[in-house]
Structures are given as structure tokens and as C-alpha cells.
Residue, then its C-alpha position, 0 to 999 in steps of 0.5 A: m928619475a932613472g936615466d936623467s943625466s946632465g948634457s954637455r951644456l945644460r947641467r942638472r941641478v940636484w940636491t945631495s944629502p950627506d948619506g948619498l941621496r941625490e934628487s933633481s931640483g926639477i925646476s932649473f938647470y945650469d948653463s955651463v957656457l953662460n954660467i947661469d941658472c936657467f929654466g925652459r921657456k917658449v920664445p917668440d920663434g916657437s922654440t923652447r930655450c933655457m932662459p936665465s933666472v934673473p931679476v925682472l923689471a918692475n915699475f921703476f924708471k930712469d926718467a921723471s916721465c917713467t918711460i925708460p925702465l930700470a931694474g933693481r937689486p939688493k947690493a948684498c945679492d950677486l950682480p946679475v949678468y942679465i935682466s928679464e922683462y916679461i911681455p904678456s902674450t896676445s895669443q890664446m892657448c886653450g881659451a887662456p893666455p899662455p905664460p908671458v914671453p921673456r925679453v932678456y937684456h944685458v945689465g947696464p950701468a948703475e943709476p943714482a936715482a929711480y922713479y916709480d910709476s904709482s897708478g900712472t903718476c911718476i914719482l921720485y923713489p927714495v932709494a934705500a941704503g943697500y939697494e941699487f938700480f941698473a939701466l938696461g943694456p942691449q937686448v940679448n938674442y934668443s939664440t944665445f940661450a940653449l935649445m931644449s924641449f919638453d918630451v913625454e916618454 
């Protein structure tokens, strides 16, 4: 789009062809301070931040009671810096719930085993070769992530 340009912190992600065509990816940005891919998302204080595109927590846990969440990834993938957990919103927006709000954590230490919540029953999960699980580190403050807005011109 004419006039689109990268900022000093948030950089546009673009597709480029050998003959010189350049097209915005349109879905994500690159945060040059945090060295992460990110996308715009509203956070609890009402601001919009460029939140990391990172692994999301699933139904995997560190303990046999399934109370301490873990994140997992294939070992072939790069180790993420952050892990996201999406919290459903309790407010309504035009009669429908808005998108869930992300909580972001630093990646904690690797864990040797994982449990899976199968419809309320916590079972030991056989960790496949080539896959690993991580504990959650400290939660990351939303102010860490670049402010942005969505405007109509």
C-alpha cells in the first residue's frame, strides 16, 4: 500500500520477488528491539500492543494434578523467548465476546515429563522423541511490547 513504511522499532514484514515486487505480509510485524515477530492485540489496560507470535499453552502440565501449566515445541523449531496463554474475555462487544487476551511469559527451564488433562483426568503424557516441554518463567509486563494503533485513513 502506498505510504506504508517501517517505523524505528516496528518493521513491516514484506514478501519480495526476484523481479522486484514487494508486498506487505499484512499480518505481522518485526519488533527490532525485542527481536520477535509480533501482531497487534488489545491488552487489559485498553491499549493495543505488538504482542509476540509465540507458542501457546495447551493442556499440558508439570504435575500429576494438572495445575502447573507447561508449553511444548518440536526440538527442530527455534527455542522461543516467550510463551503465550490466551485468557477468554468476560466482556461483550456488539453481543459477542472479543478475542481472548494474551498473557505472555518468559520461557522457563525444560521439563523431563508432562501430564495431559484429558476431560478432567490428569494422565502422564508419553513425550515423543524430538519434542520437549518448558515451564513458564515470570510473566512479562505488557509495557514491554510496542504500542500501536489501528487507524482508518
